N, C-alpha and C positions, 0 to 999 in steps of 0.2 A: 404513074404507078401501075404495076402489073395487075392483071385482072384474074379473078377466080370464078368458078361456076358453082352455084348452089343448086342441087337437085337435078333430076333427070329432065326437067323442063327447060334447062339452060338459062337460068337467071344469072346473068353476068354482073359482077360487082367488083369494086376495087379490093385488093388483097387485105387491106385494113379499112374498116369502116369507122364511123364516129357515133358513139353513144351520146345522146343529147339529154338524158334524164336530168343530170345535175344542173343544167342550164336554167332551170326554173326553181332551184332550191334543193334542199336535202343534204347539203354538205357544208354546214356552218354559215357561210355567207349568203347574201341574197344578190345574185348576179344582176348586172345592168343589162337590160334587154338589147340595146343597140350594140353593146360589146359582144353579146352572145351571137347576134346576127352576123357580126363581123367575123367571129371565129368560124361559124358554119360556112360562110362564103369563102373564107381563106382556105378552108379544107377542100372546097370544090376546086379552087385554083391550084391546089397542090395535088390534085388527081383523085381525091376521094369521091366516090360515086354512091356510097352506101351509108344511109343515115337512119338511125333507130330512135323511135319515140313510142309513146303509148298514151291512151286516153286517161289513164290513172295518174300520169305525171302532171301534177298541178292541183286537181284534175283539170284536164283540157288545155291548160296554159301552154304546155310543152308542144302539143300538136299545133297550136296557133303560132308559136314562135317558129317552129320548123317550117310550117307552111309559108310564112312570110319570108323567111330567110331564103328558101329555095324556089320561090316563085319565079325568079328570072331564069331558072335552070330546068324548067319542066321538059321532060323528054331526055334529059341528059343524066339524071340521077335516079337512084332507086330509094324509095322511102318505105321503111317498115314501120308498122304501128301494131298495137295490140288491143284486144278486147278481153273481157272476162271478169271484170270487177263490177260490183253493184255500186253505182254512183247516182246520187240525186242530181239530175241535170239542171235543176233550178238553183239549188243551194251550192252546187259544185262540191258536194261532200261525199266521200266514200263511206259505205256502211261498215266496211271491213270484211264483207262477205264476197264470195265469188258467185258469178252467175253466167252460165253459158246456155241458157234456154234458147232454142232456135228463134223464138219471136223477139227476144232481147237482142240477139246478134243482128238480126235483120233491121232492127231499129237503130242501134248504136253505130252501125257502119256508116249511116248517112251523116251522123254528126262528125265522124272522123274525116269523111270525104270533104265536108264543108270547111272544117277547120284547117285541113291541109291544103285546101284550094285545088284539089285534083279531081279528075273524073273517075280514076281507078286507083285503088290501093295496090301497090306493087307486091307487097308481102304482108299478109295479115295473120298475126300470131294469136293463138289462144294463150293469154298471159299466164293463167293458172288453170289446171284441169279441175273441172267442176265434178265432184263426186256424186252429185245428184242428177247429172245428165249423162247418158251413155255417150261415149266419145264418138260412136258411129253417127249419132244424131248431130253432133257438132260438125263432124267432117262432111256430112251430107248437106248441112246448111251452107257451109263454105263452098261446097260444090255448086250449089244453086247460085251463090253470089258470083262465082267465077263465070257461070253460064250467062248471067245477066250483065256481065261486064263491070261489076263494081269492085271486083278483086281479081288479081292476076295469079297469085301464088298463096298457098296455105302453109303456115308455120305453127309450131308448138313450142311452148316454153316450160322448162322445168318438168318435163313429162318423163315417165318411166318407159323403158324399152317396150314392154308389153302394150302399153297404151299407144305408143307411137305406131306399133305394128297394126293394131286394130284400126286406128285412124287412117293409116296409109292404104289399107285395103279398100276403103271407101273413096277417099280422095287423096291422090299422091301428095305427100308432105315434101315441100321444097327445102325447108330448113328447120332445124331444132335449135333453140336458143337455151343455153343454160350457163350457169357459172362454171368456169374452168380456168385453172391457172396452176402454177407450181405449188400453191398451197391449198388447192381444192381440186382433187383429181378423180373424184368419184365417177364422172362420166366415162372414164376409161373402163369401168367394170362391165357395163352392158349397153349403155346408150351409144357410145361411139362405135362399138361393133355392129349394133343394129343399123346405125346410119350408113356405115360402110356397105353392109349387106344390101340395104334397100336403095342405095344411091341418093341419100339425103345429105344436104350440106349441114355443117355444124357451126354455130355462131356463138363463141364464148363471150359472155358479158363479164364484167369485173376481171378482165385478164390481168390487171395490175393489183388485184386484191384490194379493191376500193382505196387505192393509193398506197397501201403498205409496201408493195413490192418495188416502189420507186426509191425506197431508202430515205424518204423525207419524213417518215413517222417514227417516233421513238416511244419508249415507255412513259416519257413525261408529257407526251402530246395529249392535250385535252380536247374534248368534243362537245359542242353546244348541245345540251340535252333537248333544247326546244326546236332545233333545226338541223340536226345531224344524225342520220340514221345509224352511224357507227357507234353512237353513245349507247345503243341498245344491243350491240353485237358482242357476245362473250369474247370473240377473238380479238377485240380491241380493248379489253381490260388491260391495265398496266402490266400485270403479271404475265398475261398471254403475249403481249407485245414484246416483252423482254425475252421470253422463251423463244418466240417465233423469229427473233432477229437472225437466227441461224440461216433461215431461208434467204434473207436479204444479203447476208454475208457471202453466201454461195454465189448469188447473182453478181455481187460486186466484184468478187474475185475473177469471175469469167469476164466481166465487163472491162476490167482493168487490162486484161490481156488483149482484148479485142478492140480497145479504143472506143468503147461504147459506154452506155449507162446501164444500170440495173434494169430500168424499165424496158430498154431496147432489147436486152437479152431475154427478159420474160416474154415479150411479144414475139421475138424471133423464134423462141422455143416452140410456141404455139403454131406459128406459121410452118415450122419444119415438121410438125407432127403428121399432118395430112394435107394434101393439096386442096381439099374441100373444106378446110377450116378457115373461117374469116373472123378474126377478133374485132371487137368494137370498143376499144378503150374510150372512155369519156374524159373530157377536160373542158375547162373554161378559160384556159390561158393559152395565148398564141405560142409561147415558147415551148409549152408542154405538147401542144399539137405537133409542132415541128419535131420534137424529140420522139414522140410516139410513131410518127410516120417514118422517121429515120430507121426504125426497126426493120422496115422492108429491105433495107440495103445491107443488113447484117447477115452474113452467111455463117451458119454453124456447121462445122464438119460432122461427119458421122461419129467420130471419137468424142467431139465436144458435146454432142447431143446425148451420147451414152453417159458421159461424165456427169452432165447436169441431171439427167433423169435418175441415175443410180444414186447420186449424192442426195438428191431431194427425197428419194424414197426412204432414206435412212433417217430423215428428220421427222419426228413425231410432232405435228402441228397441234398446238394447244388452243382450245376454245372452239365453240360452234361458229359456223359461218353466219348463222341467223340465231335469234333467240328461239325458244321452243315454239312459240305461237306462230312465228313467221315460217319456220321450217315445216310445221304441220300443214301449211297451206300449199306446199309443193306436192308433187306426185312421185317423188323419188324415194 
């Protein structure tokens, strides 16, 4: 697979990464651990070198899974993880609050290093901006961790352009991670221009709209309220799903012409936006992994890109991408 570079520091990764969050739950079923390890290792064999996890996923279980799966490939892959949520380390339970106090960051980084089984974290994101801690203090703490060799690169997630600029002035930001897809294009307003100006890579999570843009979800699809985050998201209510089908229909029409799938067109559109954009679709199924990675081989012409972008801009997507409480935890 082709490589792309994130940030001025030259972090080289595969053009498409693998988001591992759902491999320890969150999307209806409870995945088998050995099957998930197999999917991760298959991704490596297919050329993926960029893997995304976080201490909050589980909590902790996802980092442990990724660490075990990638242990045979140390030095060959890039692992990104995240800090920033308040988690009881004994009970393994999150409080629902964010925390990026410098003393907390310096403490939790050691837990991530141990669970991942590495000496240095390749890319360490602040998962959510902490309104109680100046971003300069957070960036300064990561700068210290880089100087001591515990971290290689600094990242931010769901941060506003102004916050990114302030952090970057203290410690260069290698990558910004935020949701971005044909049905959530807010990063285009100011975050993507800031990244381009500052030489920061951009990593879209949920590039397939939490599964919606694959065309496999309809208005009649139900979500397990006890174990599926989509059950809490307004955009996945039956009425919104029916209304938003127009986005999938657009992708399907292009896909049919290109001999591809809607998911591949959605990812290919992101890849074509900027050479420093690296989407990280998540999956737990080998055939979906193959499908997603196949997007790297789909070439969209300038006319096709314009057609997709213009048509999508005329579709008014219904429903919030998070519920109000979750959206309020972002810095956007």
